[in-house]
C-alpha positions as CSV (number, residue, x, y, z in Angstrom):
1,M,-27.3,-9.1,-0.4
2,S,-26.4,-11.4,2.4
3,F,-22.7,-11.5,3.6
4,T,-22.5,-15.2,2.3
5,S,-23.9,-14.4,-1.2
6,R,-21.8,-11.2,-1.4
7,R,-18.6,-13.2,-0.6
8,S,-19.7,-15.8,-3.3
9,F,-20.3,-13.1,-5.8
10,L,-16.9,-11.3,-5.0
11,K,-15.0,-14.4,-5.3
12,A,-16.5,-15.2,-8.6
13,S,-15.7,-11.7,-9.7
14,G,-12.1,-12.2,-8.4
15,A,-11.7,-15.3,-10.6
16,A,-13.0,-13.2,-13.5
17,A,-10.5,-10.5,-12.7
18,A,-7.6,-13.0,-12.7
19,A,-8.7,-14.4,-16.0
20,C,-8.8,-10.8,-17.5
21,A,-5.4,-10.1,-16.0
22,G,-3.9,-13.1,-17.8
23,S,-5.5,-11.9,-21.1
24,G,-3.7,-8.5,-21.0
25,R,-6.5,-6.4,-19.3
26,L,-4.0,-5.8,-16.4
27,D,-2.3,-3.2,-18.6
28,A,-5.5,-1.3,-19.2
29,K,-5.3,2.4,-18.3
30,P,-8.7,4.1,-17.6
31,L,-8.5,7.9,-18.3
32,G,-5.1,7.1,-19.9
33,L,-3.6,7.1,-16.3
34,P,-2.1,4.4,-14.2
35,I,-4.3,2.9,-11.5
36,G,-3.2,4.1,-8.1
37,L,-3.9,2.9,-4.5
38,Q,-3.9,5.0,-1.3
39,L,-1.8,2.8,0.9
40,Y,-4.2,3.5,3.9
41,T,-6.2,0.8,2.2
42,V,-3.6,-1.9,3.3
43,R,-2.6,-0.3,6.5
44,E,-3.3,-3.5,8.5
45,L,-0.9,-5.6,6.2
46,L,2.0,-3.2,5.7
47,P,3.3,-3.3,9.5
48,K,3.4,-7.2,9.2
49,D,5.0,-7.5,5.7
50,F,5.9,-4.2,4.2
51,D,7.8,-5.4,1.1
52,G,5.6,-8.4,0.6
53,T,2.3,-6.3,0.7
54,L,3.8,-3.7,-1.8
55,R,4.5,-6.7,-4.2
56,K,0.9,-7.8,-3.8
57,V,-0.4,-4.3,-4.5
58,K,1.6,-4.4,-7.7
59,A,0.4,-7.9,-8.6
60,A,-3.2,-6.6,-8.0
61,G,-2.9,-4.2,-10.9
62,Y,-1.4,-0.9,-9.4
63,T,1.6,1.0,-10.5
64,E,1.3,4.2,-8.5
65,V,0.6,4.7,-4.8
66,E,-0.1,7.4,-2.2
67,A,1.5,7.0,1.2
68,A,-0.4,7.3,4.5
69,G,2.5,7.1,7.0
70,Y,6.1,5.9,6.5
71,Y,6.3,3.0,9.0
72,T,9.4,4.1,10.7
73,R,11.4,3.8,7.4
74,T,13.8,6.4,6.1
75,A,13.0,8.0,2.7
76,A,15.8,5.9,1.2
77,E,14.3,2.7,2.6
78,F,10.8,3.6,1.7
79,R,11.8,4.3,-1.9
80,Q,13.9,1.2,-2.1
81,A,10.9,-0.8,-1.2
82,M,8.7,1.0,-3.7
83,D,11.4,0.4,-6.4
84,G,11.6,-3.3,-5.4
85,A,7.8,-3.7,-5.9
86,G,7.7,-1.8,-9.2
87,L,5.6,0.9,-7.7
88,R,6.0,4.8,-7.7
89,C,4.9,6.9,-4.7
90,V,3.4,9.9,-6.2
91,S,1.8,11.6,-3.2
92,T,1.6,11.4,0.6
93,H,-0.8,12.3,3.3
94,H,-0.2,14.2,6.5
95,G,-2.5,16.0,9.0
96,L,-2.3,19.8,9.3
97,S,-0.9,19.6,12.9
98,L,2.0,17.5,11.7
99,L,2.6,19.7,8.7
100,L,2.8,22.8,10.8
101,A,5.2,21.1,13.3
102,R,7.5,19.3,10.9
103,M,7.2,21.0,7.5
104,D,10.9,21.1,6.7
105,E,11.5,17.5,7.7
106,L,8.5,16.4,5.6
107,I,9.6,18.3,2.5
108,E,13.0,16.8,2.8
109,Y,11.6,13.3,3.2
110,G,9.3,13.9,0.1
111,H,12.4,14.9,-2.0
112,G,14.0,11.7,-1.0
113,L,10.9,9.7,-2.0
114,G,10.5,11.6,-5.2
115,L,7.0,12.9,-4.5
116,D,5.0,15.1,-6.8
117,Y,2.4,16.1,-4.2
118,I,2.2,16.6,-0.4
119,V,-1.4,16.4,0.7
120,C,-3.0,17.6,3.9
121,S,-5.4,14.8,5.0
122,S,-7.1,16.3,8.0
123,P,-7.5,19.9,9.3
124,A,-6.8,21.4,12.7
125,R,-8.5,23.9,15.0
126,R,-7.2,27.4,15.3
127,D,-7.2,26.9,19.1
128,P,-6.1,23.3,19.7
129,A,-7.4,23.6,23.4
130,L,-11.0,23.6,22.1
131,S,-13.0,20.5,21.0
132,G,-15.9,19.8,18.9
133,P,-16.7,20.3,15.3
134,L,-14.6,22.9,13.4
135,T,-16.3,26.3,13.0
136,L,-16.3,28.5,9.9
137,D,-13.4,30.6,11.5
138,D,-11.4,27.4,11.9
139,W,-11.8,26.5,8.3
140,R,-10.9,30.0,7.2
141,W,-7.8,29.9,9.4
142,A,-7.0,26.5,7.8
143,A,-7.2,28.0,4.4
144,G,-4.6,30.6,5.3
145,Q,-2.3,27.8,6.7
146,F,-2.8,25.9,3.4
147,N,-1.7,29.0,1.3
148,R,1.5,29.4,3.5
149,I,2.3,25.7,3.4
150,G,1.6,25.6,-0.4
151,E,4.1,28.4,-1.0
152,K,6.7,26.5,0.9
153,V,6.0,23.2,-0.9
154,K,6.0,25.0,-4.3
155,A,9.4,26.5,-3.6
156,A,10.6,23.0,-2.8
157,G,9.5,21.8,-6.3
158,M,6.3,19.9,-5.3
159,I,2.5,20.7,-5.1
160,F,0.5,21.0,-2.0
161,G,-3.1,19.8,-1.8
162,Y,-6.0,19.2,0.5
163,H,-8.1,16.0,0.9
164,N,-11.6,16.0,2.2
165,H,-13.7,13.8,4.3
166,G,-17.2,14.7,5.2
167,P,-17.2,17.6,7.7
168,E,-16.0,20.0,5.0
169,F,-19.5,20.0,3.6
170,G,-21.0,21.3,6.7
171,S,-22.0,25.0,6.8
172,E,-22.5,28.0,8.9
173,G,-25.4,30.2,7.7
174,E,-25.2,29.7,3.9
175,V,-21.5,29.2,3.8
176,V,-20.3,25.6,2.9
177,F,-16.9,25.1,4.5
178,Y,-15.5,23.4,1.5
179,D,-16.6,26.1,-0.8
180,E,-14.9,28.6,1.5
181,L,-11.6,26.6,1.3
182,L,-11.9,26.7,-2.5
183,R,-12.6,30.5,-2.4
184,L,-9.8,31.4,0.1
185,T,-6.9,29.2,-1.2
186,N,-4.6,30.4,-3.9
187,P,-5.0,28.2,-7.0
188,N,-1.4,28.7,-7.7
189,L,-0.4,27.3,-4.3
190,V,-3.1,24.8,-3.3
191,V,-4.9,22.1,-5.3
192,F,-7.6,19.8,-4.1
193,E,-7.7,16.0,-3.9
194,M,-11.4,15.2,-4.1
195,D,-12.4,12.1,-2.1
196,C,-15.5,11.4,-4.3
197,G,-16.9,8.8,-1.9
198,W,-17.1,11.2,1.1
199,V,-18.4,13.9,-1.1
200,A,-21.3,11.7,-2.2
201,A,-21.8,10.5,1.4
202,A,-22.1,14.0,2.6
203,G,-25.0,14.5,-0.1
204,R,-23.0,16.5,-2.6
205,N,-22.4,15.7,-6.2
206,P,-18.6,15.5,-7.1
207,V,-19.6,16.3,-10.7
208,D,-20.8,19.8,-9.7
209,Y,-17.4,20.7,-8.2
210,L,-15.4,19.1,-11.2
211,A,-17.5,20.9,-13.7
212,R,-17.3,24.2,-11.9
213,T,-13.5,24.3,-11.4
214,P,-11.8,21.3,-13.0
215,K,-8.3,22.6,-12.7
216,R,-8.5,22.7,-8.9
217,F,-8.7,18.9,-8.9
218,P,-5.7,17.3,-10.3
219,L,-6.0,14.3,-7.8
220,L,-9.0,12.1,-6.9
221,H,-9.6,9.5,-4.4
222,V,-11.8,6.8,-6.0
223,K,-13.9,5.2,-3.3
224,D,-17.3,3.5,-3.4
225,M,-19.8,3.8,-0.6
226,V,-22.8,1.9,0.7
227,R,-25.4,2.8,3.3
228,G,-25.5,0.6,6.3
229,T,-28.4,-0.4,8.4
230,S,-27.8,2.5,10.8
231,G,-28.0,4.9,7.8
232,A,-24.4,5.8,7.8
233,F,-22.3,5.2,4.8
234,H,-19.4,2.8,4.7
235,S,-16.6,2.1,2.1
236,T,-17.1,-1.0,-0.1
237,V,-15.7,-2.7,-3.2
238,M,-15.8,-0.5,-6.2
239,G,-19.1,-1.0,-8.2
240,Q,-21.0,-2.3,-5.2
241,G,-22.0,1.1,-3.8
242,V,-23.9,4.1,-4.9
243,V,-21.2,6.5,-6.4
244,D,-21.6,7.1,-10.1
245,Y,-18.0,6.9,-11.3
246,Q,-18.9,6.9,-14.9
247,A,-20.3,10.5,-14.5
248,I,-17.6,11.6,-12.2
249,L,-14.7,10.5,-14.4
250,R,-16.2,12.0,-17.5
251,A,-16.2,15.3,-15.6
252,A,-12.6,14.9,-14.3
253,T,-11.0,16.5,-17.2
254,A,-7.9,17.8,-15.4
255,V,-7.1,14.8,-13.3
256,N,-3.4,13.7,-13.3
257,H,-3.6,10.9,-10.8
258,Y,-6.3,9.0,-9.0
259,F,-6.0,6.6,-6.1
260,I,-8.5,3.9,-5.2
261,E,-9.1,3.8,-1.4
262,Q,-11.2,1.2,0.4
263,E,-11.4,1.6,4.1
264,E,-13.4,-1.3,5.2
265,F,-13.6,-5.0,4.1
266,D,-15.7,-8.1,4.4
267,I,-13.3,-10.1,2.3
268,D,-9.5,-10.3,2.1
269,P,-8.1,-6.8,1.4
270,I,-5.7,-8.0,-1.4
271,E,-8.6,-9.8,-3.1
272,A,-10.7,-6.6,-2.7
273,I,-8.1,-4.3,-4.2
274,G,-7.8,-6.7,-7.1
275,L,-11.6,-6.3,-7.6
276,D,-11.3,-2.6,-7.2
277,A,-8.7,-2.3,-9.9
278,E,-10.6,-4.5,-12.3
279,Y,-13.7,-2.3,-11.8
280,M,-11.6,0.6,-13.0
281,R,-10.2,-1.3,-15.9
282,K,-13.7,-2.3,-17.2
283,L,-15.3,1.1,-16.6
284,D,-16.7,2.4,-19.8
285,L,-16.2,6.2,-20.2
């Protein structure tokens, strides 16, 4: 589909979404759960108008969010903005290096924000002086760090999780890194937030993992992916890519929260997240 025809299609879909919202579909809850948004989706808008962007997220059909940075706000300020927009911040993302350096501070902030989950969004090397892809030894070291962090987060009354991208599905020998993380982390201390889009882009089937150990996955990132002309996958509006969310969500029997995340746009981001939410409301499970 050309950019022009795609834009026309999405604008028409947006009008349909607005009509459905007016008729009460805005309150629909797929999986019996609120529709959540990972705020990285609107990362370009939040610094310009934090409160206004949150209100637009709410108007687009979302009631829960997951943070990706706090934009220099205190926990009280961040929570006040959430309350003012009618949103609840359930979870937050931090890289492993930041978690190791500022764990106590981040836990205290999480308490102030009323978080249920603190999620590691990216791994780190065992030896930060080295560069290049992480090795199996690096991933095994990370799993040990996750267990230690998970114990501390659990003691603080929250749950620790790990969010994947694509490199987790690389391997050494016959050992897939993601499988090793699942094997080595304590299920009582570490949960997983599966980013279904990146799993699919890595050539794996999210359903396989959800069916095998559903209770390890109380959180999902819902993201659609399309293959570009270079062969690489890119994030796109829900329903316009290749990820089969009907099958995935049927298998997601232990999910407590899911967050739509769209990383790239060829239309206005607020228009796009409205279409993303509408896709989820209309998805027939």
